[in-house]
VOPA-44597 format. One record per residue: x, y, z of N, C-alpha, C, CB in turn. Coordinates in Angstrom, 2 decimals, decimal comma. Glycine has a CB too. Example, Ala and Ser with C-alpha at 12.3 -4.5 7.8 and 13.67 -1.06 7.14 Angstrom:
<milums>
{milum {13,19 -5,69 7,80} {12,30 -4,50 7,80} {13,20 -3,30 7,80} {11,31 -4,47 9,05}}
{milum {12,85 -2,25 7,08} {13,67 -1,06 7,14} {12,90 0,03 7,87} {14,08 -0,60 5,72}}
</milums>
This chain:
<milums>
{milum {-23,53 -30,55 56,46} {-22,27 -30,66 55,74} {-22,51 -30,63 54,24} {-21,54 -31,93 56,14}}
{milum {-23,53 -31,28 53,75} {-23,84 -31,32 52,34} {-24,16 -29,92 51,81} {-25,01 -32,27 52,09}}
{milum {-24,85 -29,11 52,61} {-25,19 -27,75 52,21} {-23,93 -26,88 52,12} {-26,19 -27,14 53,20}}
{milum {-22,99 -27,09 53,06} {-21,74 -26,33 53,04} {-20,93 -26,67 51,78} {-20,91 -26,61 54,31}}
{milum {-20,92 -27,92 51,40} {-20,19 -28,35 50,22} {-20,80 -27,73 48,97} {-20,17 -29,89 50,11}}
{milum {-22,14 -27,76 48,88} {-22,83 -27,18 47,73} {-22,57 -25,67 47,66} {-24,34 -27,47 47,80}}
{milum {-22,61 -25,01 48,81} {-22,37 -23,56 48,85} {-20,94 -23,27 48,42} {-22,65 -23,00 50,27}}
{milum {-19,99 -24,04 48,93} {-18,59 -23,87 48,57} {-18,38 -24,07 47,06} {-17,70 -24,85 49,37}}
{milum {-18,96 -25,12 46,51} {-18,84 -25,40 45,08} {-19,49 -24,30 44,24} {-19,47 -26,75 44,74}}
{milum {-20,63 -23,79 44,68} {-21,30 -22,71 43,98} {-20,43 -21,44 43,98} {-22,68 -22,42 44,62}}
{milum {-19,84 -21,12 45,13} {-18,95 -19,96 45,22} {-17,71 -20,16 44,36} {-18,56 -19,69 46,67}}
{milum {-17,16 -21,34 44,38} {-15,98 -21,65 43,57} {-16,31 -21,49 42,09} {-15,48 -23,09 43,86}}
{milum {-17,47 -21,97 41,68} {-17,90 -21,82 40,30} {-18,05 -20,35 39,93} {-19,22 -22,57 40,07}}
{milum {-18,63 -19,55 40,82} {-18,76 -18,11 40,57} {-17,41 -17,43 40,43} {-19,56 -17,45 41,69}}
{milum {-16,46 -17,82 41,26} {-15,12 -17,24 41,19} {-14,46 -17,60 39,87} {-14,24 -17,72 42,37}}
{milum {-14,59 -18,86 39,46} {-13,99 -19,30 38,19} {-14,63 -18,56 37,02} {-14,16 -20,83 38,01}}
{milum {-15,94 -18,50 37,00} {-16,64 -17,79 35,93} {-16,29 -16,30 35,97} {-18,18 -17,99 36,04}}
{milum {-16,26 -15,73 37,14} {-15,92 -14,31 37,31} {-14,53 -14,01 36,81} {-16,05 -13,89 38,77}}
{milum {-13,58 -14,88 37,10} {-12,21 -14,67 36,63} {-12,15 -14,74 35,12} {-11,26 -15,70 37,25}}
{milum {-12,90 -15,65 34,55} {-12,94 -15,76 33,10} {-13,54 -14,53 32,46} {-13,71 -16,99 32,68}}
{milum {-14,56 -13,97 33,08} {-15,25 -12,81 32,49} {-14,46 -11,52 32,67} {-16,62 -12,66 33,10}}
{milum {-13,75 -11,43 33,77} {-13,06 -10,17 34,04} {-11,64 -10,16 33,48} {-13,02 -9,90 35,53}}
{milum {-11,34 -11,11 32,63} {-10,02 -11,17 32,02} {-9,75 -9,86 31,29} {-9,92 -12,38 31,05}}
{milum {-8,64 -9,25 31,58} {-8,35 -7,94 31,00} {-7,61 -8,11 29,68} {-7,52 -7,08 31,97}}
{milum {-8,32 -8,47 28,64} {-7,74 -8,59 27,31} {-7,84 -7,25 26,61} {-8,44 -9,69 26,50}}
{milum {-6,95 -7,05 25,65} {-6,98 -5,83 24,87} {-8,19 -5,85 23,94} {-5,67 -5,66 24,05}}
{milum {-8,74 -4,70 23,71} {-9,87 -4,58 22,80} {-9,34 -4,41 21,39} {-10,79 -3,39 23,20}}
{milum {-9,92 -5,15 20,45} {-9,50 -5,02 19,05} {-10,01 -3,69 18,51} {-10,04 -6,21 18,19}}
{milum {-9,15 -3,04 17,77} {-9,46 -1,73 17,21} {-9,26 -1,80 15,70} {-8,59 -0,61 17,85}}
{milum {-10,27 -1,44 14,92} {-10,18 -1,45 13,46} {-9,80 -0,05 12,99} {-11,54 -1,91 12,81}}
{milum {-8,69 0,02 12,20} {-8,17 1,30 11,74} {-8,07 1,29 10,22} {-6,79 1,60 12,38}}
{milum {-8,72 2,24 9,60} {-8,66 2,38 8,13} {-7,54 3,34 7,76} {-10,03 2,88 7,56}}
{milum {-6,97 3,17 6,57} {-5,89 4,09 6,16} {-6,43 5,47 5,81} {-5,13 3,51 4,96}}
{milum {-5,55 6,46 5,92} {-5,86 7,82 5,52} {-5,65 7,93 4,01} {-4,97 8,86 6,28}}
{milum {-6,53 8,61 3,35} {-6,40 8,79 1,90} {-5,54 10,02 1,63} {-7,81 8,94 1,22}}
{milum {-4,52 9,85 0,81} {-3,65 10,96 0,43} {-3,30 10,77 -1,04} {-2,36 11,03 1,33}}
{milum {-3,88 11,61 -1,88} {-3,70 11,46 -3,34} {-2,24 11,62 -3,77} {-4,55 12,49 -4,08}}
{milum {-1,50 12,53 -3,13} {-0,10 12,75 -3,50} {0,72 11,49 -3,25} {0,49 13,93 -2,72}}
{milum {0,53 10,87 -2,07} {1,25 9,65 -1,72} {0,81 8,51 -2,64} {1,02 9,28 -0,24}}
{milum {-0,48 8,41 -2,88} {-1,03 7,37 -3,75} {-0,44 7,45 -5,15} {-2,57 7,48 -3,82}}
{milum {-0,40 8,65 -5,71} {0,16 8,85 -7,05} {1,64 8,51 -7,08} {-0,05 10,30 -7,51}}
{milum {2,38 8,99 -6,08} {3,82 8,73 -6,00} {4,10 7,23 -5,95} {4,44 9,43 -4,77}}
{milum {3,43 6,53 -5,03} {3,71 5,11 -4,86} {3,23 4,27 -6,04} {3,07 4,61 -3,59}}
{milum {2,11 4,64 -6,64} {1,63 3,85 -7,77} {2,53 4,00 -8,99} {0,20 4,25 -8,12}}
{milum {3,26 5,12 -9,09} {4,22 5,25 -10,19} {5,56 4,61 -9,85} {4,42 6,73 -10,53}}
{milum {5,92 4,59 -8,58} {7,20 4,00 -8,17} {7,12 2,48 -8,02} {7,66 4,61 -6,86}}
{milum {6,01 1,98 -7,49} {5,86 0,54 -7,25} {4,71 0,05 -8,12} {5,60 0,24 -5,73}}
{milum {5,07 -0,42 -9,28} {4,05 -0,92 -10,19} {3,50 -2,24 -9,66} {4,62 -1,11 -11,62}}
{milum {2,21 -2,44 -9,79} {1,62 -3,68 -9,32} {1,22 -4,53 -10,53} {0,40 -3,41 -8,41}}
{milum {2,16 -4,71 -11,43} {1,90 -5,48 -12,64} {2,45 -6,90 -12,54} {2,52 -4,79 -13,84}}
{milum {2,86 -7,31 -11,36} {3,31 -8,69 -11,17} {4,81 -8,85 -11,10} {2,78 -9,53 -12,26}}
{milum {5,56 -7,95 -11,77} {7,01 -8,12 -11,74} {7,59 -7,52 -10,45} {7,65 -7,46 -12,98}}
{milum {8,80 -7,91 -10,16} {9,49 -7,46 -8,95} {9,80 -5,97 -9,06} {10,78 -8,26 -8,72}}
{milum {9,48 -5,22 -8,01} {9,77 -3,79 -7,98} {11,26 -3,56 -7,72} {8,93 -3,09 -6,91}}
{milum {11,83 -2,59 -8,41} {13,25 -2,24 -8,19} {13,52 -1,88 -6,74} {13,66 -1,08 -9,10}}
{milum {12,54 -1,31 -6,07} {12,74 -0,84 -4,71} {12,75 -1,98 -3,70} {11,66 0,14 -4,34}}
{milum {12,35 -3,16 -4,12} {12,35 -4,31 -3,22} {13,32 -5,39 -3,68} {10,95 -4,89 -3,12}}
{milum {14,27 -5,04 -4,54} {15,23 -6,03 -5,05} {16,04 -6,68 -3,93} {16,17 -5,37 -6,03}}
{milum {16,34 -5,92 -2,89} {17,15 -6,46 -1,78} {16,34 -7,40 -0,89} {17,72 -5,32 -0,93}}
{milum {15,01 -7,34 -0,99} {14,15 -8,13 -0,11} {13,45 -9,19 -0,96} {13,11 -7,23 0,64}}
{milum {13,75 -10,46 -0,69} {13,18 -11,52 -1,52} {12,17 -12,37 -0,75} {14,28 -12,41 -2,07}}
{milum {11,47 -11,76 0,17} {10,45 -12,49 0,92} {9,29 -11,54 1,21} {11,03 -13,07 2,25}}
{milum {8,17 -12,12 1,62} {7,02 -11,30 2,01} {7,46 -10,38 3,14} {5,80 -12,18 2,44}}
{milum {7,10 -9,11 3,05} {7,53 -8,18 4,10} {6,62 -6,97 4,16} {8,97 -7,73 3,86}}
{milum {6,58 -6,39 5,35} {5,85 -5,15 5,59} {6,84 -4,17 6,22} {4,58 -5,38 6,52}}
{milum {7,02 -3,03 5,59} {7,91 -2,01 6,12} {7,08 -0,94 6,83} {8,77 -1,39 5,00}}
{milum {7,47 -0,60 8,05} {6,85 0,50 8,78} {7,78 1,70 8,61} {6,62 0,15 10,31}}
{milum {7,32 2,70 7,90} {8,14 3,89 7,64} {7,64 5,02 8,51} {8,09 4,29 6,13}}
{milum {8,54 5,49 9,38} {8,17 6,51 10,35} {8,95 7,82 10,19} {8,37 5,98 11,72}}
{milum {9,65 7,98 9,09} {10,38 9,24 8,90} {10,62 9,51 7,42} {11,72 9,20 9,64}}
{milum {10,82 10,77 7,13} {11,14 11,19 5,77} {12,45 10,54 5,32} {11,25 12,74 5,68}}
{milum {13,40 10,43 6,25} {14,70 9,83 5,94} {14,53 8,38 5,47} {15,62 9,89 7,19}}
{milum {13,71 7,60 6,17} {13,47 6,21 5,78} {12,85 6,14 4,39} {12,55 5,51 6,80}}
{milum {11,91 7,01 4,12} {11,23 7,02 2,83} {12,21 7,36 1,71} {10,06 8,03 2,83}}
{milum {13,08 8,34 1,95} {14,09 8,71 0,96} {15,07 7,57 0,71} {14,85 9,97 1,41}}
{milum {15,43 6,83 1,77} {16,35 5,70 1,63} {15,76 4,60 0,76} {16,72 5,14 3,01}}
{milum {14,49 4,33 0,92} {13,85 3,28 0,14} {13,79 3,65 -1,33} {12,45 3,00 0,66}}
{milum {13,37 4,86 -1,62} {13,16 5,26 -3,01} {14,35 5,98 -3,62} {11,96 6,13 -3,10}}
{milum {15,38 6,21 -2,81} {16,59 6,83 -3,32} {16,24 8,05 -4,17} {17,42 5,81 -4,15}}
{milum {15,35 8,85 -3,61} {14,77 9,96 -4,37} {14,58 11,15 -3,42} {13,41 9,55 -5,02}}
{milum {14,80 12,33 -3,92} {14,61 13,51 -3,09} {13,22 14,11 -3,27} {15,67 14,54 -3,41}}
{milum {12,50 13,69 -4,28} {11,18 14,26 -4,54} {10,08 13,34 -4,01} {10,98 14,51 -6,04}}
{milum {10,10 13,09 -2,72} {9,10 12,22 -2,10} {7,90 13,06 -1,65} {9,70 11,44 -0,90}}
{milum {6,75 12,42 -1,53} {5,58 13,17 -1,07} {5,71 13,55 0,41} {4,30 12,36 -1,29}}
{milum {4,97 14,55 0,82} {5,00 14,99 2,21} {4,02 14,16 3,02} {4,67 16,51 2,32}}
{milum {4,54 13,56 4,08} {3,73 12,79 5,02} {4,03 13,36 6,41} {4,03 11,24 4,94}}
{milum {3,01 13,60 7,21} {3,22 14,08 8,57} {3,60 12,89 9,45} {1,94 14,81 9,12}}
{milum {4,91 12,60 9,50} {5,38 11,43 10,25} {5,29 11,62 11,76} {6,80 11,12 9,87}}
{milum {4,94 12,80 12,23} {4,67 12,98 13,66} {3,36 12,29 14,04} {4,62 14,48 14,03}}
{milum {2,41 12,26 13,11} {1,10 11,69 13,38} {0,85 10,36 12,68} {0,03 12,66 12,98}}
{milum {1,58 10,13 11,57} {1,26 8,97 10,73} {2,49 8,11 10,44} {0,64 9,42 9,43}}
{milum {2,20 6,87 10,06} {3,21 5,95 9,55} {2,77 5,51 8,18} {3,42 4,72 10,51}}
{milum {3,72 5,20 7,34} {3,44 4,68 6,02} {3,82 3,20 6,03} {4,21 5,47 4,90}}
{milum {2,87 2,34 5,70} {3,14 0,91 5,56} {3,30 0,61 4,09} {2,01 0,04 6,20}}
{milum {4,38 -0,06 3,74} {4,59 -0,53 2,38} {4,97 -1,99 2,47} {5,69 0,32 1,62}}
{milum {4,34 -2,81 1,64} {4,64 -4,23 1,73} {4,61 -4,93 0,40} {3,70 -4,89 2,65}}
{milum {5,12 -6,16 0,44} {5,08 -7,03 -0,72} {4,70 -8,44 -0,27} {6,43 -7,02 -1,48}}
{milum {3,99 -9,12 -1,15} {3,54 -10,48 -0,86} {3,58 -11,27 -2,16} {2,09 -10,49 -0,23}}
{milum {4,21 -12,44 -2,13} {4,24 -13,30 -3,31} {2,88 -13,99 -3,41} {5,40 -14,34 -3,23}}
{milum {2,28 -13,88 -4,60} {0,92 -14,38 -4,82} {0,91 -15,44 -5,92} {-0,03 -13,22 -5,17}}
{milum {-0,03 -16,37 -5,83} {-0,08 -17,47 -6,81} {-0,85 -17,12 -8,08} {-0,71 -18,68 -6,16}}
{milum {-0,67 -15,95 -8,61} {-1,35 -15,53 -9,82} {-0,80 -14,17 -10,21} {-2,89 -15,48 -9,61}}
{milum {-1,32 -13,58 -11,27} {-0,85 -12,26 -11,71} {-1,93 -11,20 -11,57} {-0,38 -12,33 -13,15}}
{milum {-1,51 -9,98 -11,46} {-2,35 -8,79 -11,56} {-3,40 -8,64 -10,47} {-3,02 -8,80 -12,86}}
{milum {-3,06 -8,90 -9,26} {-3,96 -8,62 -8,15} {-4,01 -7,12 -7,92} {-3,50 -9,36 -6,86}}
{milum {-5,13 -6,64 -7,46} {-5,23 -5,24 -7,04} {-5,88 -5,21 -5,66} {-6,04 -4,39 -8,07}}
{milum {-5,44 -4,27 -4,84} {-5,99 -4,12 -3,50} {-7,26 -3,28 -3,61} {-4,95 -3,46 -2,52}}
{milum {-8,37 -3,83 -3,15} {-9,66 -3,13 -3,20} {-9,99 -2,45 -1,88} {-10,76 -4,11 -3,56}}
{milum {-9,53 -3,04 -0,79} {-9,84 -2,51 0,54} {-8,75 -2,97 1,50} {-11,25 -2,96 1,03}}
{milum {-8,49 -2,16 2,51} {-7,52 -2,56 3,53} {-7,84 -1,88 4,85} {-6,09 -2,22 3,08}}
{milum {-7,45 -2,54 5,94} {-7,55 -1,96 7,26} {-6,66 -2,75 8,21} {-9,02 -1,94 7,76}}
{milum {-6,35 -2,12 9,33} {-5,55 -2,77 10,37} {-6,46 -3,08 11,54} {-4,34 -1,89 10,83}}
{milum {-6,30 -4,25 12,11} {-6,98 -4,58 13,35} {-5,88 -4,67 14,40} {-7,82 -5,92 13,23}}
{milum {-5,96 -3,77 15,37} {-4,91 -3,64 16,39} {-5,39 -4,26 17,69} {-4,52 -2,16 16,61}}
{milum {-4,51 -5,06 18,29} {-4,79 -5,66 19,59} {-3,49 -5,65 20,39} {-5,36 -7,12 19,44}}
{milum {-3,36 -4,67 21,29} {-2,13 -4,54 22,06} {-0,97 -4,14 21,15} {-1,80 -5,85 22,80}}
{milum {0,14 -4,87 21,24} {1,31 -4,57 20,40} {1,30 -5,39 19,11} {2,60 -4,84 21,16}}
{milum {0,25 -6,19 18,91} {0,13 -6,97 17,68} {-0,95 -6,35 16,80} {-0,20 -8,45 17,99}}
{milum {-0,67 -6,32 15,52} {-1,64 -5,81 14,57} {-1,73 -6,76 13,38} {-1,25 -4,38 14,09}}
{milum {-2,90 -6,80 12,78} {-3,10 -7,58 11,57} {-3,57 -6,64 10,48} {-4,13 -8,74 11,79}}
{milum {-2,87 -6,68 9,35} {-3,25 -5,89 8,19} {-4,10 -6,80 7,30} {-2,00 -5,33 7,43}}
{milum {-5,35 -6,39 7,09} {-6,27 -7,14 6,24} {-6,31 -6,48 4,87} {-7,70 -7,19 6,87}}
{milum {-6,04 -7,26 3,84} {-6,13 -6,78 2,46} {-7,22 -7,56 1,75} {-4,76 -6,91 1,73}}
{milum {-8,12 -6,85 1,10} {-9,10 -7,48 0,23} {-8,62 -7,22 -1,19} {-10,58 -6,93 0,48}}
{milum {-8,33 -8,29 -1,92} {-7,77 -8,15 -3,25} {-8,72 -8,71 -4,29} {-6,42 -8,86 -3,34}}
{milum {-8,54 -8,26 -5,51} {-9,31 -8,83 -6,61} {-8,34 -9,24 -7,71} {-10,37 -7,83 -7,15}}
{milum {-8,80 -10,13 -8,54} {-8,02 -10,68 -9,62} {-8,86 -10,56 -10,89} {-7,60 -12,17 -9,34}}
{milum {-8,24 -10,21 -12,00} {-9,03 -10,16 -13,23} {-9,77 -11,48 -13,45} {-8,13 -9,86 -14,44}}
{milum {-10,97 -11,39 -13,96} {-11,84 -12,57 -14,11} {-11,19 -13,69 -14,90} {-13,12 -12,17 -14,78}}
{milum {-10,38 -13,34 -15,92} {-9,81 -14,40 -16,75} {-8,68 -15,17 -16,07} {-9,29 -13,81 -18,04}}
{milum {-8,03 -14,57 -15,07} {-6,95 -15,25 -14,37} {-5,72 -15,40 -15,24} {-7,40 -16,61 -13,89}}
{milum {-4,62 -15,67 -14,64} {-3,34 -15,84 -15,34} {-2,60 -16,98 -14,66} {-2,48 -14,52 -15,34}}
{milum {-3,02 -18,20 -14,91} {-2,45 -19,35 -14,23} {-1,34 -19,96 -15,07} {-3,52 -20,39 -13,93}}
{milum {-0,43 -20,70 -14,55} {-0,07 -20,88 -13,15} {1,12 -20,00 -12,78} {0,25 -22,34 -12,85}}
{milum {1,00 -18,73 -12,90} {2,09 -17,81 -12,64} {2,13 -17,39 -11,17} {1,96 -16,58 -13,53}}
{milum {3,25 -16,80 -10,80} {3,39 -16,18 -9,49} {3,76 -14,72 -9,73} {4,46 -16,92 -8,60}}
{milum {3,36 -13,87 -8,83} {3,71 -12,46 -8,96} {3,84 -11,84 -7,58} {2,65 -11,71 -9,81}}
{milum {4,30 -10,62 -7,56} {4,41 -9,86 -6,32} {3,26 -8,88 -6,24} {5,78 -9,12 -6,23}}
{milum {2,57 -8,90 -5,13} {1,53 -7,92 -4,84} {2,18 -6,85 -3,97} {0,27 -8,57 -4,13}}
{milum {2,07 -5,59 -4,38} {2,59 -4,48 -3,58} {1,41 -3,68 -3,05} {3,53 -3,58 -4,42}}
{milum {1,53 -3,24 -1,81} {0,45 -2,50 -1,18} {1,04 -1,46 -0,25} {-0,51 -3,45 -0,41}}
{milum {0,25 -0,45 0,06} {0,69 0,62 0,95} {-0,51 1,30 1,56} {1,57 1,63 0,21}}
{milum {-0,27 2,01 2,65} {-1,31 2,78 3,30} {-0,72 3,68 4,36} {-2,37 1,85 3,91}}
{milum {-1,37 4,80 4,58} {-0,96 5,72 5,65} {-1,91 5,48 6,82} {-1,00 7,24 5,16}}
{milum {-1,31 5,17 7,98} {-2,08 4,86 9,18} {-1,63 5,74 10,33} {-1,93 3,38 9,55}}
{milum {-2,50 5,91 11,35} {-2,05 6,63 12,54} {-0,76 5,98 13,05} {-3,15 6,61 13,66}}
{milum {0,09 6,78 13,65} {1,44 6,39 14,05} {1,52 4,95 14,58} {1,96 7,34 15,11}}
{milum {2,43 4,17 14,02} {2,66 2,78 14,41} {4,08 2,69 14,94} {2,43 1,79 13,22}}
{milum {4,23 2,13 16,11} {5,55 1,95 16,71} {6,36 0,96 15,88} {5,42 1,46 18,17}}
{milum {7,66 1,23 15,72} {8,53 0,35 14,94} {8,58 -1,07 15,48} {9,92 0,91 14,89}}
{milum {8,29 -1,25 16,76} {8,34 -2,59 17,37} {7,03 -3,37 17,22} {8,68 -2,46 18,84}}
{milum {6,03 -2,76 16,60} {4,75 -3,44 16,42} {4,92 -4,62 15,47} {3,68 -2,46 15,89}}
{milum {4,36 -5,74 15,85} {4,37 -6,91 14,97} {3,11 -6,86 14,12} {4,45 -8,25 15,78}}
{milum {3,30 -6,89 12,81} {2,15 -6,82 11,91} {2,11 -8,12 11,10} {2,23 -5,56 10,97}}
{milum {0,98 -8,80 11,17} {0,80 -9,98 10,33} {-0,17 -9,58 9,21} {0,25 -11,21 11,16}}
{milum {-0,22 -10,40 8,18} {-1,00 -10,07 6,99} {-2,04 -11,15 6,73} {-0,08 -9,92 5,76}}
{milum {-3,27 -10,73 6,45} {-4,33 -11,65 6,05} {-4,92 -11,12 4,77} {-5,42 -11,81 7,17}}
{milum {-5,01 -11,99 3,77} {-5,52 -11,59 2,47} {-6,78 -12,37 2,15} {-4,48 -11,81 1,39}}
{milum {-7,78 -11,66 1,69} {-9,00 -12,31 1,22} {-9,23 -11,89 -0,23} {-10,24 -11,95 2,12}}
{milum {-9,80 -12,80 -1,01} {-10,05 -12,55 -2,41} {-11,51 -12,20 -2,60} {-9,66 -13,77 -3,27}}
{milum {-11,78 -11,08 -3,22} {-13,17 -10,63 -3,39} {-13,90 -11,42 -4,47} {-13,22 -9,16 -3,72}}
{milum {-13,17 -12,10 -5,36} {-13,82 -12,85 -6,46} {-14,43 -14,13 -5,96} {-12,82 -13,17 -7,56}}
</milums>
């Protein structure tokens, strides 16, 4: 009887461990943005990252990430007919704003880590060495990524390179 109990417990332990190991979780996927000089030039002239509020985000007074999946959406945001060409069949444009506890941040690196229908946008930012305390400013960022569904939840994580 003692041997049967030990065998049963050993099998039960294997089943528990096996279930834990075979858990079908989504694999995290790291996605870097596509470089597009035309889009970069357009957005850097339209959305200044000098700390003040951008005219294009006047209606939005909170941290936000916009997933833009069409030319029409892009034209609506910038109220402009001379927008850069983006292949919205293959790509999405992410544009966001984040209130920061200082002035003059710049984005040095960015990527998305995708896991199922949830994604995290990682921004590595830098701040001028002298700092500008105790001000607050808006950090604006953007990137072209492989097509992102409008229902995707994107959270933001920021790290400071300094």
